[in-house]
N, C-alpha and C positions, 0 to 999 in steps of 0.2 A: 532524892528522885536519881537512878541512874540509868544512862542512854545505853539499850542495848544493842548488842552486836547480831550480825547474823547468826552467831553460834549459840547465842541465847534464846533465840527464838525457834520454837517447831510450830509451823502453820499446821492448822487444820485440813490438811490436802482433801480436795474435792473435786470431782470432774463434773463439770455440765452438759447439759444436752446444746451446747451452743459451737455453732461453727461460724468462722470468720471469712468474707470473700472481699479481698482487696481488688478493687475494678482499676487496673492499671495504674496502680501508685507507682512514682517513679524516683522518689527520693530515697536512697537506700537508709538513712537514717529512721524513715518512717518504717521499712520494713522490717529493721532491726528491733524497732521499737513496736511494733506489731506482736512480734514474737514475745518479746520480753512482757509485755503488758498481760497477752492472752494468755501466757504460762500462769502469771500471777492469778489470774481469775478462773484458771481451770477450763478453760476453752478445750474442746473435743479437737478440732483441726482448723487448719488456716489453708486457704486458697489463694495463690498468688497469680497474676496473670504472666503470661511467658515473657511478656515485654518489662515487665518489673526486674530489678536489680535481682540476681541469684542471689542464693544464700552462701555461694562462694566469693561475693563481693567482701572486701577487707573491711569496709564501713559496718555492712549488714552484721558481718560476724562480732566487730567489736563493739556495736551497739547492742545487738542481741544478748551478748554475753555466751552463757552455756545453754540458753533456753531453746535454741534450732534443736539439739539433740533431745528434747524434753517435751516436744509437742509435735504430731504428726502434719505434715503439709504436704501439698501436691500443685501443680501447676495447671493451668487453662489457657486453651488458645481461644476458644468460643465462648463468648459471654452468655449469650443468648441459651445455648447447649447447656452450659454448667447450671443455670437457673432452673431451667426445665428438669435436669436430672435431680437437683436438690428438692426441687418440689415434689417429683416423684417418688423420693426417698421420705416424705412425709414432713418436710421442712417448710416453716412458715417463713418468708422472705421479708426480712424487714430492713429498710433502707435508712440508713441516718442521714437524713438529708431535710433541707427546708423545701417543702411544695406546699401549696394552695391546700392539701388535704392531711398536713402533717398533724400528728397526734403532741401535746407536749409530751415529753418522754416520762416524766413523773407521773401522767394520767392514764400512761398505757400499762394493760395488764400483760405481761411478760408469761404469767403463770398459766394463762389461758393455751398455751401452745405447750405441746411435748418435745418438738426439735424445732430450734431456733437458728435461723441464719442472720449475722448482723452483717449489712452490706455496705460497704466503705466505697465512696467514690473516690476518683482522682483527686490530686490536689487542685487541679485548675478548672475541672470542669464537672466535677461531681458525679453522680452515677450516670453511666454511658447510657441505659434505656430504663429511666425510672418507672416507666409502664409496666415493667417484668415483675415488680417487686409486689408482695401482698400489700403491704403497707409501709408508711414512712413515719419515723420519729424526729422530733426536733428538739434540741436542748435550748431552753429560754435563755436568751443573753439580753442583758441590762446597759450595755455600753452602745458607743455608735457604731461598731463593729458587728457586722452581720454572720461573720463566720470565725471558726478557729481551725486551730490544727487540726489534720484528719485523725492522729492518735490521740491527741486531747479529746476530741470527740469521741473516740473509742473507749476510751478510760471511763469517762462518763456513763457512756452506754453500758458498758460491762458491769460497772458499780452498780448501777440501778437494777440491771437485767438479775444478776447473781444475788442482790440483794432480796429481790423478790421472790427467786425461785428458792433461795435459802430459807427464808421465813416459812414458804409453803411446806418445805421439807421438815421444819421442825414441827409444825402444827400435828 
């Protein structure tokens, strides 16, 4: 067995109809990792709140590596307005959030939507106005803790979403 390097691997590059909205995420490392993980999963676009650390932040750049140049992004100031705009564009807004109506992420059918927005809440307070989303999905957890880092949640959600979408494409 030989461990492969970046130069040995040629990924099957694919774009998915998935957009990420970061709801006032404050930690530069999380913004940087959002770019890195989103690019890895073929995300179409990222929206960052204007109060989030900018892409010019040294820590954001270091964490994101070169992915800031590889994925489209935009900033927004009015959360409600952005969500309404994305819905008008045909997106289904799916919050990654624990609510009394959340669906287990592995039971959710991402393939039933043509355009998906995965909405990440802030590190402290979650999604600003959870009533604006179409649905929420939750990641089952088996320890004592009831939450995880927002970017770890994004990675799991993107894996599940793109896995389902890819299987549909291959059929």
